[in-house]
N, C-alpha and C positions, 0 to 999 in steps of 0.2 A: 833508939834504932828506927829507923825509916826502912820501910819496904817498898822500894820503888817499884818493882816489878809487879807487885800486886794492884797497884794501881790502876792500871787499864783495866784488868779484869773487874775490879770494883764497879769502874765506869761503866763498862758494859753491861753488868748485871743490875746496875742503878738505872740505866736508861731502859731496859726491859721492864724493871718493876714500876718505874715511874710511868712509862707509857701504858702499861697494862691497867694501871690503876687510874690514871688521868683520863681515860677516854674509853666510852664504851662506842665509839664509831668505827668504821672500817667498812669491808665488803659482808659483813655478816653480824649475826648476834653474838658469835663467840663460842657457840655451842658446838659448832662444826655440824656437819651435815652433808648429804650426799650433794646438794645443788649449791653448797656456800662457797667462797672463796675467803682467802684473807690475804690482805696486802701487808708485806712486810718490808720495810726499809733497811737497806744494807747498803754498803760502799761498794762500787762497782770496779774501782781501781785500785785496790790493795791486794797484791798477791800474798797468799796465806792467810789472809783475813776474809777479804769480799772480793772476789774478782768476777766479772763477767767474762766469759769465755764463748766460742763458737758452740760448744757443748753445752753450755748451761752457766750455773754459778757453782763457784767453790770456794772453799776456805772455812776456818773457825767460825767466823761470825755466820756462815751460811748454815754450818752445823748446828750451831745453838739456836738460831732462829727456828731451823727444821724440827729440832727437839722440842722447844718450847710450843711451836704450833701443834706437834703431836700431841702434847700433853692438854693442849686445848680442844682436842678432838678432830684437827685436821690432818689429811695425808700431803705427801709433798706435792702431788697433783692439785691440790686446793690452794697452793701457795702463789701469789702474784708479788713478783720481785718489783720492788721499786727504788730508784737510785735515790740515796738520800745523803747528799752531800752535807758537811759539817754545819755550814750556815743554814740549812734550810730544815734540819731534822725537827728541830722544835715545832715549826710551823706545820710540817708534814703530819705531825700527831695531833696538834691543836684543831687543824682542817679536818681531818679524819680520812687523809689521803691513805694513811698507813695504820695499822693496829698498833704496831709498835717498831721500835728500831734497834737493831744489835749492829753497833760498830764502835769501835775505839773511840774514845771521846776524851780528849786532854782536858783536866780541870786547871782554870786559871784564874786569877783574881775576880774578874769580871762574871764568870759562870759559878764561880762560888757564892756568890751572892744571890 
């Protein structure tokens, strides 16, 4: 039996874990601190998941990212949100533009490799 509904959650979690282990780059050491910021990638155009509004950012991915940042020692005020379109996510992580990405990520044959 396939549990299709769990796949996106696993992909989100996998993206976060991969990003945290694959890079020590970003806008700080990752230990948190008064003057440190952390750049996190999310989608800006997905209502309910990651959406930029006039009042800020909202959605499940934003909540997950905020939670993970908190566990790393960052407050909500320390987060710098970066738009992370699907085609650019891996490059954003590799280049150190973001510390990690939290966003839905479909798994296809190419990405599976």
